[in-house]
N, C-alpha and C positions, 0 to 999 in steps of 0.2 A: 652551442648547447641551449637546450630549450625545457624550463621547470614547468611539469606539465599538473595541472589540476587537478591536486589532490580530495578537494570534497566539493568539486561541482556535483548536481543533484543528492546532496545531503543536505549542506550548508544556505542553499544556492540553486536554481535551477540551471541544470546542464543544457535547455535548451536554450537557443539563443532568441527567437520572440519573447519564449516567455518569460528570460531574462530583462530585457529589456520591457517588457511589460512592467515586470517586478520591479525596477526601477523608479519607471515613470512615475509608479504607484509613492513608491517609501521617497524619492527624493521632490518637497512641494517648489515650487516654482516662486524665488525670489526676486524681486526685483534691487534689495539692498545690498550685494555682495560687499564683499573686503577682504581685503591681504590679513590674512595672521602666518605668523612663526610658527606656533603649533600648535596640539590637538591630541587628544585625548577621541579613541573612538572605537567602539565594541564591537565582539568579531564572535556572537553568537549567530544561531542558523535567521536569515532574513525574518522567519516569523517572526522573530518572539524580539530583535532587537535594529533590524534593520530599518525603522521609523527615528530611532535614535539615529543611526549613522545618518538618516537622508536627510535627515533635519540639517545638524552639524554641515555635510556636503552641498548644500544648495544654499549657503553663504560665503562659501569661500569662493573665494577669487582663485583659482586654483592655479599656480606656474606650470611650468613646463616638470619640472624635476621634483618628485618626493623621495623621500626618504621612511621608509617604514623601519619602528623598531615593534620586533612583538615578541614574547617571551615564546620557549623553547616547549613544551606540553611533555615532549615524547623523549627528553634528555638521550639526542640522538645527535651525535658529531660535535665539535666546539662551540663552547660554553659563551663564547662572541665572534657569531660565525655573520658573517659579508657573502652574499648569493657572488659567485665571481665574475659571471658575466652569462652574455648570449641574453635571451629572452625570458618571460613569462606568458604563461597562455590560460586565456580563459575560453568562456563561450563566446566573448566578445571578437576574441582574437587575441594580437600580442602585441607585448609590452617590453619597448628594451633596455634593458638594464643598462645605465647610464656612468658606462666605461669611465670619464671624466673624474666624474663624484664616484664612486667606487674606489680610483689609484685615490684622492684629496683623502678620501677613510681611512685607506689601508697607512696613508706616510702618519696618521695626524693620532687616531684614536689608538690606545694599548692597549693590548691583547688582541686588537681583531684579529682574524685569521677567514684565509678566503677558503668557505668551505659550503657546499651545496648539498652534503648529508643531515644536517640539520635542520633543512628548509622542506624536505622531500615529502615530509609529510605532515609537516604543521600548516594548520588554520588561521594563528590566528594574523600572520601576515594577506595571506591570497583571501579570508572576504573582501577588507580592503578594496584589493584590486578593482572587480566592476562598477564599483563608485566610482574611481577613482577615474578609469577610464570614459565614465558615460561622461563625467562630468570636464572631463581634460582630453581629446583625442590624441594629443601630437602629446602624451601622456610618457617622458623616460621614470626611470627606477633606480634607485639602491632598496635596499632590503636585510638589514640586517635582526637575524635570531638569535636572542639573550638568554641563556641560562642563568643558574642561581648564584648572583654576589650580595656577602652579606658586610661587605666594608664600603661606606659611606665615601670617604675618600677614593678610595677605588671607582666607584662610579661616579664620582663628582669628575676625575680626570677621564673616561670618558665622554661624562656632558660636553666639557671642555675642548676634548678633542674632536668633538662632532663641530661643535661650534668654531673650533679654527677651520674646518675641512671644509665644513658650506664657505668661510667667508676668500681662502683660497681657490676655493670652487668659481667663487666668481657673477654666479646668478645666483636667482631665487630660489630655496628651495623651501616645501614645504615636510615640516618633520608629523610624522605620524604617529603616537604611540598605540600598540592595538591592548585594548583591555577592556576585560569585564569586570565586576565590582563582586560585592558577595555574593558566594556563592552556597546556595541550598540551607539556606536556613526561614523562618519565617518571614512574615513578609514586614512582621512592625523591625523584629532584628535586623533585616536586610536596610531598612529606609534607615536606621538608627545611626547604622554602624556605618556605610554608603554616607551620610551625613556628614559625618568627623571625617573621613579620608578628601571628600571633596573639599571641606572647609579648606584643609592646610595647600588643595591644588588651588582653589580660589586665590589663597593667600599667599600664593605662590609663593611656598614651602617645601622644597622638596625632601629634605631632611624631618623635619613632620610628618609626612607623607608618610613614607617609609617609617619611620618608628613606631605609629597609629598604629600602620599596619599588623607591625610585631607585635606590640605590648598590645593592641586590643584583639588580636588572633581576627582579622579580618582576610579575608579569602578571594583578594584583590590581586588576580593571575598576572597581571602586566603593571605592578607596582613598580618595578624594577624597569622596564625599558619606559613609565611614564614618569618615573622621577628624571632620568639620565634628559628623555626631550624636557624634561622643564628648565634643565640648571644648562642646558646648551641653550635654548628661548633667552633662556633672561641674560647670557654671555651674549645675545644677538640684540638683546634691546628689548625685550618684553615688560613693559610695566603692568599688564593685566590679565586676568583669568577669565571666561566666564561662562555660567554652568548654559550651554544649548539646552540638551531635554536630558529627563529623565524618564525610567518606567522601572519595573519587573518582570518577570515571565511571568508571575500570576496577571498581571492587566492583559495578560493575551488567554489567558488557560480560565480564569476566572477560580483556581485554586491558587491560595494564599497557605499555606502549611510548607512548604520548600521550595521556594522561590530563587532566584538568579538576578539582581541587579546589573542596568547599563546605563551610563550615561558617556555622554558626550562635553567636550569641555573646551571652546577656543582660546588660545593666550597671542598675543601680540602687544 
C-alpha cells in the first residue's frame, strides 16, 4: 500500500525540480547540527511557513527514523490512527513505513489503531515529508494522525506509550509534532496568544500548554500532538526547549488583519 500525495501542487510544488529548488531556498546551510528528541514544525503552504520549518530542519542531525504526529483536520477514520504499512510518496520519491517502529507503537500506545482512512486527505503530516526526505535520503517513517482528546491523563498515557515504544524499538527516533499556531486573528492578537502558548512549550509544560490553549481560545491546531510529543520527549530525557523560528502569514502577504502564526521549536 502506498499513500499518494494529497496536497502536492497546493501546499508545495508537485514538480520534482521545482520542489528541490524550493527546499534548497527554504533550508539554510548549517554547520552546527544537533541531535534532538522532538520538535514542533508548522504545516501551512511552503510560501507561508516553509522558512520556519526549513530553519528547524537545517539545524537537526536527522536520524534514519522519524515519527510524525499530526492533527486530524478532516475527522476521517480513527481518533488515534497509525498509517498501517507500505510507503508514502511525494515528488521526491517514496519513504518506507518503519514496520518495526509501527509494531512497537501498536504494542505500547493505548487507543492507537492501524487506519489509513484518517491519513488519506490529511496535509499536516504530508507537508513535513519533503523536508525530511531532503535532509535524510535514507528516511523511514511512522505517522500518527490524532483527533480531539480532552483528557490530560489519556494524552499522558499516549505520550508515555510512545516513549516506551521508542525505547523498545532501540534506535534513534525524532518525534515531529505538526502544528500551526493561532489562526485568523489580527497580527497583534496572534503574537500575544502565540507567546503565551510557546512559553508553556519552552517551559516543558504540556499540561499548561493544553490549559492555556483551551482557556485563552488559542486555535493551535496541533496542540494535542504537541503535548503528546512533549510528554514523550520528557520521558526520553528532554531538559531543554528552544524556539527556533517564528513568523506569521502577514510577514509574507503584508496584510496583518487576519493572519496565522507559525513556530518551530526543538526539544532535547
